[in-house]
N, C-alpha and C positions, 0 to 999 in steps of 0.2 A: 397245592393249587385247589381252589374252592369251586366246585361245580354249581353252577346257577340252576336251580330246580326250574322245572317248567310246571306251572299250575295246571292240573287236568281241566278239560272243558266241563266234566260232571262239577267239580268244586266251583267252578266260575258260575254255572247255572244255579246251583244252591246259593252263592253268595248274593246273586242279582235277585233272587227270590227272598232270602232273609232280610235285605235291606229295607225291603217295603214292610216288614212286620212290625208291630207295636210292642212296646215293654209289657212284660206279663202275659202276653198272647200264648195260648196253648195250641201247639201245631201237632197233628197226628203225623206219623210216618207217611200213611197213605196220602194225605194231602201234599206233602213234600214230594212223593214220588209221582203224583198226578201233575202237579205244577212244574216241576222240573224235567220230567221224564227220566230222572234217576231212580233205579230200583233200590229200595231201602233195605238191602242184605247187610251183610257184614261190611262188604266193600263199600256200598253206598252211604253207611253210617260213618265210615272212616272219612270219605269226602265231606260228609256234614260236619263232622269234628273240625277238619280242617278248615272249612269255610268259618265256622266260629272263631277258630284261633286267628285267622286272617283278618276277619272283621272286629276281633276283639270284642265280641258279645259273650257274656256268660249266659249260662242256662242252666236248668236242672231237667233230669230224665224223668220221664213217668214210664215205669216199666211196661214193655208190651204195647204202650199206646203212641208215645210221641215225646215231645219235648216241651217245655214252658221256658220263655225267654224271661231273663232276669228283670225284676222290677224292685221298687223299694220294699215291698212286703216279703220278697224272696231273698234278699240280698245276705242276711244273716244266716238263713237255712243253707244257702250255697256255700258260705264261709265255713260254716261247721261241718257240711258235709266233706269239705276239702280237708279239714283238720282230722276228721274221723279216718280217711283214708291214709293220711300222714301217720295218724296213730298206729293204724293196722302195720304199716311198713316199718315202723319204729319197734313195734312188738317183736316182729320177726327179726329184725335186725338185733334186738337186744337179746333174743334166744340165741342167735349165732355168736354173738359177743361172748354170752356167758359160755357157751360150749367151747369155744375156742380158747378162753380164758381158763377154764377149768383143766383144759388138756394140756396147754403150752405155757401158761404164764411163768411157771417156774424155770422153764428154759430160755426166757426172753432176756435180752441185757437191760440194763436201767432205762436207756432211752426208750427202748421198746415198750418196757412196763409202764411208763410216764405215759406214753402215747394210749396204751390200752385203757390206762385210768381215764384219761382225758375224754376219749370215745365213751366210755362207760357214763361219765359224767353228762355229756352231750344228751345221751340218749335218755337218762333220767330227766333232765329238764324237758327235754321234747315230750315225753310221757306226761309229764304234769300239765305242760301247756294244752295238750290233746285233751286230757281227762277233764280239765276246766272247761274247755269248749263243749265238751259232751254234757257235762253238768249244766251248764247254760241252757243248751238247747233241751234237754230234759224238763227243766224248770218252765221254760217258754212254753213247751208242748202241754205240761200239766195245766198252766194257767190259761191255756186256749188261745195263745198269741199267735201260734202258727196255724194256717189253715191245711197244712199238709204234714200230718205227723207220722206218715209212713217212713220212718226212718231206721234203718238197722243200726242200732248201737250195742 
């Protein structure tokens, strides 16, 4: 049986606030807290993320300051940020795959070996896609096409 989740009042307050904001608008955490009455600590930021998910609004974080709502100028940057996160997760999974394969591959049966090889192929393909995304972003930053080059790559 699936439980129906109740949306918190804090999430609803933040949703109501976000609905009135414009594309590309920069909003500080203190503005959000002042307008909604929701303290922007870790718990409050969780409510903020939930509100964004429910409203299907994308955004980018501005470390220590607040958020910037998605707009046409930030769309590709947001996508590449997501790809970078995927790449980091794939790297970690790749290391795990390599360690497990080195340790147990010779003891696997044929079906398990095929599966392990297939997973390795998927991880390789995901890394190529993620690297290409990073390269595109680096090129755009160097050309000055992005206004916010503070990206950890």
